[in-house]
DSSP file (Angstrom, degrees, kcal/mol; ACC not computed):
  #  RESIDUE AA STRUCTURE BP1 BP2  ACC     N-H-->O    O-->H-N    N-H-->O    O-->H-N    TCO  KAPPA ALPHA  PHI   PSI    X-CA   Y-CA   Z-CA
    1    1 A X              0   0    0      0, 0.0    35,-0.2     0, 0.0    33,-0.0   0.000 360.0 360.0 360.0 175.0  -38.8  100.4   33.5
    2    2 A X        -     0   0    0     33,-0.3     2,-0.3    35,-0.1    37,-0.0  -0.176 360.0-127.3 -65.3 157.3  -36.6   97.7   32.1
    3    3 A X        -     0   0    0     33,-0.0     2,-0.5     2,-0.0    -1,-0.1  -0.717  10.9-130.3-105.2 160.5  -37.5   94.0   32.4
    4    4 A X        -     0   0    0     -2,-0.3     2,-0.6    21,-0.1    98,-0.0  -0.942  19.9-164.4-112.0 124.8  -35.4   91.2   33.7
    5    5 A X    >   -     0   0    0     -2,-0.5     3,-0.6     1,-0.1     4,-0.1  -0.931  14.5-176.6-119.5 113.2  -35.1   88.1   31.6
    6    6 A X  G >  S+     0   0    0     -2,-0.6     3,-1.3     1,-0.2    -1,-0.1   0.644  75.7  79.3 -80.4 -14.5  -33.8   84.9   33.1
    7    7 A X  G 3  S+     0   0    0      1,-0.3    -1,-0.2     4,-0.0     4,-0.1   0.817  95.5  48.7 -61.9 -27.8  -34.0   83.0   29.8
    8    8 A X  G <  S+     0   0    0     -3,-0.6    -1,-0.3     2,-0.1    -2,-0.2   0.568  98.7  92.8 -85.6  -9.4  -30.8   84.7   28.8
    9    9 A X  S <  S-     0   0    0     -3,-1.3     2,-0.1    -4,-0.1     6,-0.0  -0.418  85.9 -97.8 -85.2 159.3  -29.1   83.8   32.1
   10   10 A X    >   -     0   0    0     -2,-0.1     3,-1.3     1,-0.1    -1,-0.1  -0.421  27.2-122.8 -72.3 150.4  -27.0   80.8   32.8
   11   11 A X  T 3  S+     0   0    0      1,-0.3    -1,-0.1    -2,-0.1    -2,-0.0   0.744 108.6  61.7 -66.4 -23.9  -28.7   77.8   34.5
   12   12 A X  T 3  S+     0   0    0      2,-0.1     2,-0.5     0, 0.0    -1,-0.3   0.474  82.8  97.2 -84.4  -0.3  -26.2   77.8   37.3
   13   13 A X  S <  S-     0   0    0     -3,-1.3     2,-0.3     3,-0.0    -4,-0.0  -0.783  76.7-128.6 -91.7 126.7  -27.3   81.3   38.5
   14   14 A X        -     0   0    0     -2,-0.5    -2,-0.1     1,-0.1     3,-0.1  -0.553  32.4-111.1 -70.3 130.8  -29.8   81.4   41.3
   15   15 A X        -     0   0    0     -2,-0.3     2,-0.3     1,-0.1    -1,-0.1  -0.322  31.4-105.7 -64.8 146.8  -32.8   83.6   40.3
   16   16 A X        -     0   0    0     -3,-0.0     9,-3.2     8,-0.0     2,-0.3  -0.554  43.9-161.9 -70.4 133.3  -33.2   86.9   42.2
   17   17 A X  B     -A   24   0A   0     -2,-0.3     7,-0.2     7,-0.3     2,-0.2  -0.899  24.8-101.8-123.2 149.7  -36.1   86.6   44.7
   18   18 A X     >  -     0   0    0      5,-2.8     4,-1.3    -2,-0.3    14,-0.0  -0.474  26.1-141.1 -63.0 131.8  -38.2   89.0   46.5
   19   19 A X  T  4 S+     0   0    0     -2,-0.2    -1,-0.1     1,-0.1    89,-0.0   0.643  97.7  45.1 -72.0 -12.3  -37.0   89.2   50.1
   20   20 A X  T  4 S+     0   0    0     87,-0.1    -1,-0.1     3,-0.1    88,-0.1   0.909 131.8  10.7 -95.4 -55.7  -40.6   89.5   51.4
   21   21 A X  T  4 S-     0   0    0      2,-0.1    -2,-0.1     0, 0.0    -3,-0.0   0.528  90.2-128.9-105.9  -8.2  -42.6   86.8   49.5
   22   22 A X     <  +     0   0    0     -4,-1.3     2,-0.1     1,-0.2    -3,-0.1   0.546  54.2 148.8  72.0  10.3  -39.7   84.9   47.8
   23   23 A X        -     0   0    0      1,-0.1    -5,-2.8    -6,-0.1    -1,-0.2  -0.459  58.5 -97.2 -70.1 147.6  -41.2   85.1   44.3
   24   24 A X  B >   -A   17   0A   0     -7,-0.2     3,-2.1     1,-0.1     4,-0.3  -0.394  33.8-117.9 -63.5 143.9  -38.7   85.2   41.5
   25   25 A X  G >  S+     0   0    0     -9,-3.2     3,-1.8     1,-0.3    -1,-0.1   0.777 109.4  67.4 -59.4 -30.2  -38.1   88.7   40.3
   26   26 A X  G 3  S+     0   0    0    -10,-0.3    -1,-0.3     1,-0.3    -9,-0.1   0.683  91.9  63.7 -67.7 -13.1  -39.3   88.1   36.8
   27   27 A X  G <  S-     0   0    0     -3,-2.1    -1,-0.3     0, 0.0    -2,-0.2   0.622  97.7-143.1 -80.8 -13.7  -42.8   87.6   38.3
   28   28 A X    <   -     0   0    0     -3,-1.8    -3,-0.1    -4,-0.3    -2,-0.1   0.955  21.5-157.9  48.6  67.1  -42.8   91.3   39.5
   29   29 A X    >   -     0   0    0     -5,-0.2     3,-1.3     1,-0.1    -1,-0.0  -0.077  32.5 -94.3 -65.7 172.0  -44.6   90.7   42.8
   30   30 A X  T 3  S+     0   0    0      1,-0.3    -1,-0.1    76,-0.0    77,-0.1   0.629 122.0  62.5 -67.4 -13.4  -46.4   93.6   44.6
   31   31 A X  T 3  S+     0   0    0     75,-0.1    76,-2.5     2,-0.0     2,-0.7   0.692  77.6  96.4 -85.2 -19.5  -43.3   94.3   46.7
   32   32 A X  E <   +B  106   0B   0     -3,-1.3    74,-0.2    74,-0.2     3,-0.1  -0.614  43.4 165.1 -75.8 113.1  -41.1   95.2   43.7
   33   33 A X  E     +     0   0B   0     72,-2.7     2,-0.3    -2,-0.7    -1,-0.2   0.871  61.8  12.4 -97.1 -46.8  -41.3   99.0   43.5
   34   34 A X  E     +B  105   0B   0     71,-1.5    71,-2.5     2,-0.0    -1,-0.3  -0.970  62.8 158.9-132.5 147.0  -38.4   99.9   41.2
   35   35 A X  E     +B  104   0B   0     -2,-0.3   -33,-0.3    69,-0.2     2,-0.3  -0.942  11.1 132.9-161.7 149.7  -36.2   97.9   38.9
   36   36 A X  E >   -B  103   0B   0     67,-1.8    67,-2.7    -2,-0.3     3,-1.1  -0.887  55.5 -84.9 173.1 157.4  -34.0   98.6   35.9
   37   37 A X  E 3  S-B  102   0B   0      1,-0.3    65,-0.3    -2,-0.3     3,-0.2  -0.666 116.7  -8.7 -76.8 121.3  -30.7   98.2   34.2
   38   38 A X  T 3  S-     0   0    0     63,-4.0    -1,-0.3    -2,-0.5    64,-0.1   0.914  94.4-154.5  52.0  46.3  -28.3  100.8   35.5
   39   39 A X    <   -     0   0    0     -3,-1.1    30,-2.2    62,-0.4    31,-0.5  -0.276   4.6-143.0 -55.7 125.6  -31.3  102.4   37.3
   40   40 A X  B >>  -D   68   0C   0     28,-0.3     4,-1.2    -3,-0.2     3,-0.9  -0.649  14.7-126.5 -94.5 148.8  -30.7  106.1   37.9
   41   41 A X  H 3> S+     0   0    0     26,-2.7     4,-2.7    -2,-0.3     3,-0.3   0.876 109.4  61.7 -60.2 -38.3  -31.8  108.0   40.9
   42   42 A X  H 3> S+     0   0    0     25,-0.5     4,-2.0     1,-0.2    -1,-0.2   0.792  99.9  55.4 -63.8 -25.2  -33.6  110.6   38.8
   43   43 A X  H <> S+     0   0    0     -3,-0.9     4,-1.8     2,-0.2    -1,-0.2   0.893 109.9  45.9 -69.1 -39.9  -35.9  107.8   37.5
   44   44 A X  H  X S+     0   0    0     -4,-1.2     4,-1.4    -3,-0.3    -2,-0.2   0.927 112.7  50.2 -65.0 -45.5  -36.8  106.9   41.1
   45   45 A X  H  <>S+     0   0    0     -4,-2.7     5,-2.1     1,-0.2     4,-0.3   0.883 108.4  52.6 -62.8 -39.8  -37.3  110.6   41.9
   46   46 A X  H ><5S+     0   0    0     -4,-2.0     3,-1.3     1,-0.2    -1,-0.2   0.900 107.0  52.3 -63.1 -40.4  -39.6  111.1   38.8
   47   47 A X  H 3<5S+     0   0    0     -4,-1.8    -1,-0.2     1,-0.3    -2,-0.2   0.800 109.7  50.0 -65.1 -27.5  -41.7  108.1   40.0
   48   48 A X  T 3<5S-     0   0    0     -4,-1.4    -1,-0.3    -3,-0.1    -2,-0.2   0.448 111.1-125.5 -87.5  -1.7  -42.0  109.8   43.4
   49   49 A X  T < 5S+     0   0    0     -3,-1.3    -3,-0.2    -4,-0.3    -2,-0.1   0.904  75.8 120.6  57.5  45.5  -43.1  113.1   41.6
   50   50 A X     >< +     0   0    0     -5,-2.1     4,-2.4     1,-0.1     5,-0.2  -0.050  19.4 125.5-127.7  31.6  -40.3  115.0   43.4
   51   51 A X  H  > S+     0   0    0      1,-0.2     4,-2.9     2,-0.2     5,-0.2   0.881  72.9  52.8 -62.8 -40.1  -38.2  116.3   40.6
   52   52 A X  H  > S+     0   0    0      2,-0.2     4,-1.8     1,-0.2    -1,-0.2   0.909 112.3  45.2 -65.5 -40.1  -38.3  120.0   41.6
   53   53 A X  H  > S+     0   0    0      2,-0.2     4,-2.4     1,-0.2    -1,-0.2   0.927 114.1  49.8 -65.4 -44.8  -37.1  119.1   45.1
   54   54 A X  H  X S+     0   0    0     -4,-2.4     4,-2.5     1,-0.2    -2,-0.2   0.906 108.4  52.5 -60.6 -43.7  -34.4  116.8   43.7
   55   55 A X  H  X S+     0   0    0     -4,-2.9     4,-1.3     1,-0.2    -1,-0.2   0.899 111.0  46.7 -61.6 -40.6  -33.2  119.5   41.3
   56   56 A X  H  X S+     0   0    0     -4,-1.8     4,-2.3     2,-0.2    -1,-0.2   0.896 110.7  52.5 -68.5 -39.5  -32.8  122.0   44.1
   57   57 A X  H  X S+     0   0    0     -4,-2.4     4,-3.1     1,-0.2    -2,-0.2   0.897 106.2  54.5 -60.4 -39.8  -31.0  119.4   46.2
   58   58 A X  H  < S+     0   0    0     -4,-2.5     4,-0.3     1,-0.2    -1,-0.2   0.836 109.8  47.3 -64.6 -32.0  -28.6  118.8   43.3
   59   59 A X  H  < S+     0   0    0     -4,-1.3     3,-0.3    -5,-0.2    -2,-0.2   0.904 119.1  38.6 -73.2 -41.9  -27.8  122.5   43.2
   60   60 A X  H  < S+     0   0    0     -4,-2.3    -2,-0.2     1,-0.2    -3,-0.2   0.828 137.1  10.9 -79.2 -33.4  -27.3  122.9   47.0
   61   61 A X    ><  +     0   0    0     -4,-3.1     3,-1.5    -5,-0.2    -1,-0.2  -0.505  62.7 167.2-148.0  70.1  -25.5  119.6   47.6
   62   62 A X  G >  S+     0   0    0     -3,-0.3     3,-1.3    -4,-0.3    -1,-0.1   0.816  80.4  57.7 -60.3 -30.7  -24.4  117.8   44.4
   63   63 A X  G 3  S+     0   0    0      1,-0.3    -1,-0.3     3,-0.0    -5,-0.1   0.726 102.0  56.7 -71.6 -19.7  -22.2  115.3   46.4
   64   64 A X  G <  S+     0   0    0     -3,-1.5     2,-0.5    -7,-0.2    -1,-0.3   0.282  92.6  78.4 -92.2  10.2  -25.2  114.2   48.4
   65   65 A X  S <  S-     0   0    0     -3,-1.3    -1,-0.2    -7,-0.1     7,-0.1  -0.791  73.8-152.4-122.4  87.0  -27.2  113.3   45.3
   66   66 A X        -     0   0    0     -2,-0.5   -25,-0.2     1,-0.1     6,-0.1  -0.253  10.1-141.4 -61.3 144.1  -26.0  109.9   44.0
   67   67 A X  S    S+     0   0    0    -26,-0.1   -26,-2.7   -27,-0.1   -25,-0.5   0.874  83.5  59.5 -72.2 -38.6  -26.4  109.3   40.3
   68   68 A X  B  > S-D   40   0C   0    -28,-0.3     4,-2.0   -27,-0.1     3,-0.4  -0.745  77.4-135.6-100.5 141.9  -27.4  105.6   40.6
   69   69 A X  H  > S+     0   0    0    -30,-2.2     4,-2.6    -2,-0.3     5,-0.3   0.842 103.4  61.8 -60.9 -35.8  -30.4  104.4   42.6
   70   70 A X  H  > S+     0   0    0    -31,-0.5     4,-1.7     1,-0.2    -1,-0.2   0.920 108.2  42.6 -58.6 -43.6  -28.4  101.6   44.1
   71   71 A X  H  > S+     0   0    0     -3,-0.4     4,-2.7     2,-0.2     5,-0.3   0.885 110.3  57.2 -70.2 -38.6  -26.1  104.1   45.8
   72   72 A X  H  X S+     0   0    0     -4,-2.0     4,-2.8     1,-0.2     5,-0.2   0.934 111.5  42.2 -56.1 -47.4  -29.1  106.3   46.8
   73   73 A X  H  X S+     0   0    0     -4,-2.6     4,-1.4     1,-0.2    -1,-0.2   0.810 112.9  53.5 -73.8 -28.6  -30.7  103.5   48.7
   74   74 A X  H  < S+     0   0    0     -4,-1.7     4,-0.2    -5,-0.3    -2,-0.2   0.910 117.3  37.4 -67.4 -41.2  -27.4  102.4   50.2
   75   75 A X  H  < S+     0   0    0     -4,-2.7    65,-0.8     1,-0.1    -2,-0.2   0.911 135.2  19.0 -77.4 -44.0  -26.7  105.9   51.5
   76   76 A X  H >< S+     0   0    0     -4,-2.8     3,-2.3    -5,-0.3    -3,-0.2   0.398  88.2 108.2-111.5   1.5  -30.3  106.9   52.5
   77   77 A X  G ><  +     0   0    0     -4,-1.4     3,-2.0     1,-0.3     6,-0.3   0.767  69.2  68.0 -55.4 -31.1  -32.2  103.6   52.8
   78   78 A X  G 3  S+     0   0    0      1,-0.3    -1,-0.3    -4,-0.2    -2,-0.1   0.694  91.6  64.1 -63.3 -17.2  -32.3  103.7   56.6
   79   79 A X  G <  S+     0   0    0     -3,-2.3     2,-0.6     1,-0.1    -1,-0.3   0.487  89.9  73.5 -83.4  -3.2  -34.7  106.7   56.3
   80   80 A X    X   -     0   0    0     -3,-2.0     3,-1.8    -4,-0.2    -1,-0.1  -0.867  62.3-168.5-117.3  97.2  -37.4  104.6   54.5
   81   81 A X  T 3  S+     0   0    0     -2,-0.6    -1,-0.1     1,-0.3    32,-0.1   0.768  86.6  51.0 -57.9 -28.6  -39.1  102.3   57.0
   82   82 A X  T 3  S+     0   0    0     30,-0.1    26,-2.9    25,-0.1     2,-0.5   0.501  78.2 115.7 -91.1  -1.7  -40.9  100.3   54.3
   83   83 A X  E <   +C  107   0B   0     -3,-1.8    24,-0.3    -6,-0.3     3,-0.1  -0.542  37.8 178.0 -67.6 119.4  -37.7   99.6   52.2
   84   84 A X  E     -     0   0B   0     22,-2.5     2,-0.3    -2,-0.5    23,-0.2   0.889  59.5 -23.3 -88.7 -46.4  -37.2   95.8   52.3
   85   85 A X  E     -C  106   0B   0     21,-1.3    21,-2.7     2,-0.0     2,-0.5  -0.967  39.4-150.8-166.7 148.6  -34.1   95.5   50.2
   86   86 A X  E     -C  105   0B   0     -2,-0.3     2,-0.4    19,-0.2    19,-0.2  -0.991  31.2-178.5-120.2 115.8  -32.0   97.2   47.4
   87   87 A X  E     -C  104   0B   0     17,-2.8    17,-3.0    -2,-0.5     2,-0.5  -0.957  15.7-158.9-126.4 136.4  -30.2   94.5   45.4
   88   88 A X  E     -C  103   0B   0     -2,-0.4     2,-0.6    15,-0.2    15,-0.2  -0.942   1.3-164.7-112.0 132.6  -27.8   94.8   42.5
   89   89 A X  E     -C  102   0B   0     13,-2.7    13,-3.0    -2,-0.5     2,-0.3  -0.968  13.8-149.7-114.0 115.2  -27.2   92.0   40.0
   90   90 A X  E     -C  101   0B   0     -2,-0.6     2,-0.3    11,-0.2    11,-0.2  -0.661  19.0-174.4 -85.7 139.7  -24.1   92.6   38.0
   91   91 A X  E     -C  100   0B   0      9,-2.3     9,-2.0    -2,-0.3     2,-0.4  -0.938  14.7-157.8-134.8 155.4  -24.1   91.1   34.5
   92   92 A X  E     -C   99   0B   0     -2,-0.3     7,-0.3     7,-0.2     2,-0.1  -0.992  12.7-144.5-132.7 141.3  -21.7   90.7   31.6
   93   93 A X        -     0   0    0      5,-5.0     5,-0.1    -2,-0.4     4,-0.1  -0.217  34.7 -93.8 -93.1-173.1  -22.5   90.1   27.9
   94   94 A X  S    S+     0   0    0     -2,-0.1     2,-0.3     2,-0.1     5,-0.1   0.419 103.2  51.3 -84.8   1.7  -20.7   88.1   25.3
   95   95 A X  S >  S-     0   0    0      3,-0.2     3,-1.9     1,-0.0    -2,-0.3  -0.939  98.5 -81.3-136.4 157.4  -18.7   91.0   24.0
   96   96 A X  T 3  S+     0   0    0     -2,-0.3     3,-0.1     1,-0.3    -2,-0.1  -0.294 115.1  23.1 -56.9 138.3  -16.3   93.6   25.5
   97   97 A X  T 3  S+     0   0    0      1,-0.2     2,-1.1    -4,-0.1    -1,-0.3   0.344  89.1 117.7  87.3  -7.0  -18.2   96.5   26.9
   98   98 A X    <   +     0   0    0     -3,-1.9    -5,-5.0    -5,-0.1     2,-0.3  -0.764  46.2  99.9 -96.1  93.7  -21.5   94.6   27.4
   99   99 A X  E     + C   0  92B   0     -2,-1.1     2,-0.3    -7,-0.3    -7,-0.2  -0.969  32.8 144.1-161.4 167.9  -22.0   94.7   31.1
  100  100 A X  E     - C   0  91B   0     -9,-2.0    -9,-2.3    -2,-0.3     2,-0.4  -0.977  42.7 -87.4 178.0-167.0  -24.0   96.5   33.7
  101  101 A X  E     - C   0  90B   0     -2,-0.3   -63,-4.0   -11,-0.2     2,-0.6  -0.992  23.9-153.8-134.2 123.5  -25.9   96.4   37.0
  102  102 A X  E     -BC  37  89B   0    -13,-3.0   -13,-2.7    -2,-0.4     2,-0.4  -0.885  18.3-153.2-100.3 123.3  -29.6   95.5   37.3
  103  103 A X  E     -BC  36  88B   0    -67,-2.7   -67,-1.8    -2,-0.6     2,-0.4  -0.807  11.6-171.1-103.7 134.4  -31.1   97.1   40.4
  104  104 A X  E     -BC  35  87B   0    -17,-3.0   -17,-2.8    -2,-0.4     2,-0.4  -0.980   0.6-171.4-120.5 135.5  -34.1   95.8   42.3
  105  105 A X  E     -BC  34  86B   0    -71,-2.5   -72,-2.7    -2,-0.4   -71,-1.5  -0.982   8.2-175.3-129.6 120.3  -35.9   97.7   45.0
  106  106 A X  E     -BC  32  85B   0    -21,-2.7   -22,-2.5    -2,-0.4   -21,-1.3  -0.832  10.3-152.5-114.1 152.2  -38.5   96.0   47.2
  107  107 A X  E     - C   0  83B   0    -76,-2.5     2,-0.3    -2,-0.3   -24,-0.2  -0.827  12.8-133.7-114.5 159.0  -40.8   97.3   49.9
  108  108 A X    >   -     0   0    0    -26,-2.9     3,-0.8    -2,-0.3   -88,-0.0  -0.826  64.5 -10.1-108.5 153.5  -42.3   95.5   52.8
  109  109 A X  T 3  S-     0   0    0     -2,-0.3    -2,-0.1     1,-0.2   -25,-0.1  -0.134 105.8 -54.2  62.2-155.8  -45.9   95.7   53.9
  110  110 A X  T 3  S+     0   0    0      2,-0.1    -1,-0.2     3,-0.0   -28,-0.0   0.219  87.4 135.7-106.1  12.5  -48.3   98.3   52.5
  111  111 A X    <   -     0   0    0     -3,-0.8     2,-1.1     1,-0.1     3,-0.1  -0.206  60.9-116.0 -62.6 154.3  -46.2  101.3   53.2
  112  112 A X     >  +     0   0    0      1,-0.2     4,-2.1     2,-0.1     5,-0.2  -0.765  31.0 179.3 -97.6  94.2  -45.8  104.0   50.6
  113  113 A X  H  > S+     0   0    0     -2,-1.1     4,-2.4     1,-0.2     5,-0.2   0.854  81.5  58.8 -62.9 -35.8  -42.2  104.1   49.7
  114  114 A X  H  > S+     0   0    0      1,-0.2     4,-2.3     2,-0.2    -1,-0.2   0.944 108.6  44.4 -57.8 -48.4  -42.8  106.8   47.1
  115  115 A X  H  > S+     0   0    0      1,-0.2     4,-2.8     2,-0.2     5,-0.2   0.899 111.4  53.3 -64.5 -41.7  -44.2  109.1   49.8
  116  116 A X  H  X S+     0   0    0     -4,-2.1     4,-2.2     1,-0.2    -1,-0.2   0.896 110.3  47.4 -62.0 -40.5  -41.4  108.3   52.2
  117  117 A X  H  X S+     0   0    0     -4,-2.4     4,-2.5     2,-0.2    -2,-0.2   0.938 112.8  48.7 -65.5 -46.8  -38.8  109.2   49.6
  118  118 A X  H  X S+     0   0    0     -4,-2.3     4,-2.3     1,-0.2    -2,-0.2   0.925 113.2  46.9 -59.3 -46.1  -40.6  112.5   48.8
  119  119 A X  H  X S+     0   0    0     -4,-2.8     4,-2.4     1,-0.2    -1,-0.2   0.894 111.3  51.7 -65.2 -39.8  -40.9  113.5   52.4
  120  120 A X  H  X S+     0   0    0     -4,-2.2     4,-2.5    -5,-0.2    -1,-0.2   0.932 110.4  48.3 -61.3 -45.6  -37.3  112.6   53.1
  121  121 A X  H  X S+     0   0    0     -4,-2.5     4,-2.5     1,-0.2    -2,-0.2   0.899 111.1  50.5 -63.4 -40.4  -36.1  114.8   50.2
  122  122 A X  H  X S+     0   0    0     -4,-2.3     4,-2.3     2,-0.2    -1,-0.2   0.911 111.9  47.4 -63.5 -42.3  -38.3  117.7   51.4
  123  123 A X  H  X S+     0   0    0     -4,-2.4     4,-2.1     2,-0.2    -2,-0.2   0.902 111.9  50.5 -64.8 -40.8  -36.9  117.4   54.9
  124  124 A X  H  X S+     0   0    0     -4,-2.5     4,-2.0     2,-0.2    -2,-0.2   0.910 111.0  48.4 -63.6 -42.6  -33.4  117.3   53.6
  125  125 A X  H  X S+     0   0    0     -4,-2.5     4,-2.0     1,-0.2    -2,-0.2   0.911 108.8  53.9 -64.1 -42.3  -33.9  120.3   51.4
  126  126 A X  H  X S+     0   0    0     -4,-2.3     4,-1.1     1,-0.2    -1,-0.2   0.904 109.8  47.7 -59.5 -42.1  -35.4  122.2   54.3
  127  127 A X  H  < S+     0   0    0     -4,-2.1     6,-0.3     1,-0.2     3,-0.2   0.877 110.3  51.8 -67.5 -37.9  -32.3  121.5   56.4
  128  128 A X  H  < S+     0   0    0     -4,-2.0    -1,-0.2     1,-0.2    -2,-0.2   0.825 106.7  53.8 -69.1 -30.1  -30.0  122.5   53.7
  129  129 A X  H  < S+     0   0    0     -4,-2.0     2,-0.8    -5,-0.2    -1,-0.2   0.791  99.2  70.2 -72.1 -27.4  -31.8  125.8   53.3
  130  130 A X  S >X S-     0   0    0     -4,-1.1     3,-1.3    -3,-0.2     4,-0.8  -0.822  71.5-158.3 -95.4 108.3  -31.4  126.6   57.0
  131  131 A X  T 34 S+     0   0    0     -2,-0.8     4,-0.4     1,-0.3     3,-0.4   0.797  90.3  60.0 -58.4 -29.3  -27.7  127.3   57.6
  132  132 A X  T 34 S+     0   0    0      1,-0.2    -1,-0.3     2,-0.1     3,-0.2   0.823 111.5  39.3 -67.7 -29.8  -28.0  126.5   61.3
  133  133 A X  T X> S+     0   0    0     -3,-1.3     3,-1.7    -6,-0.3     4,-0.6   0.488  88.5  97.9 -97.3  -4.6  -29.1  122.9   60.5
  134  134 A X  G >< S+     0   0    0     -4,-0.8     3,-1.4    -3,-0.4    -1,-0.2   0.856  78.4  55.0 -54.5 -42.5  -26.7  122.4   57.6
  135  135 A X  G 34 S+     0   0    0     -4,-0.4    -1,-0.3     1,-0.3    -2,-0.1   0.682 100.7  62.2 -69.8 -14.8  -24.1  120.5   59.6
  136  136 A X  G <4 S+     0   0    0     -3,-1.7     2,-1.2    -9,-0.1    -1,-0.3   0.675  82.3  89.5 -80.6 -17.5  -26.8  118.0   60.7
  137  137 A X    <<  +     0   0    0     -3,-1.4     2,-0.4    -4,-0.6    -1,-0.1  -0.683  54.7 137.4 -88.3  97.1  -27.5  116.9   57.1
  138  138 A X        -     0   0    0     -2,-1.2    -3,-0.0   -74,-0.0   -74,-0.0  -0.993  58.2-101.6-137.4 144.9  -25.2  114.0   56.5
  139  139 A X              0   0    0     -2,-0.4   -63,-0.1     1,-0.1   -64,-0.0  -0.355 360.0 360.0 -60.6 145.7  -25.6  110.7   54.7
  140  140 A X              0   0    0    -65,-0.8    -1,-0.1    -2,-0.0   -64,-0.1   0.435 360.0 360.0 -94.3 360.0  -26.1  107.8   57.2
């Protein structure tokens, strides 16, 4: 995924730090699971090896499948016990149109966030397939 470079940042900006160990994000500590400029949910899903489940979810409930990872973790983050924090750093360049959002996702402990995401998506798909349980599937 993309790297984060503070050399290009202003001196008055506080560096982004891991919420668990407090290391600056450019050190890429063991808690940093995902990061990227305009990080997309499908990149996270690919890392979790859950593309087929995600694709089916997108067909059944496209409004429940956020495009950006930051929104995915904001909407569904409570379902992942090892998620420590999802942080967005907005940036602007020196010319019009040069801006974006750099997303950082950290985990706490040794939990497997990849597995938790995959299992959550599978459970969500199972509920969407069962019409009796459909009304129970709502973002939290």
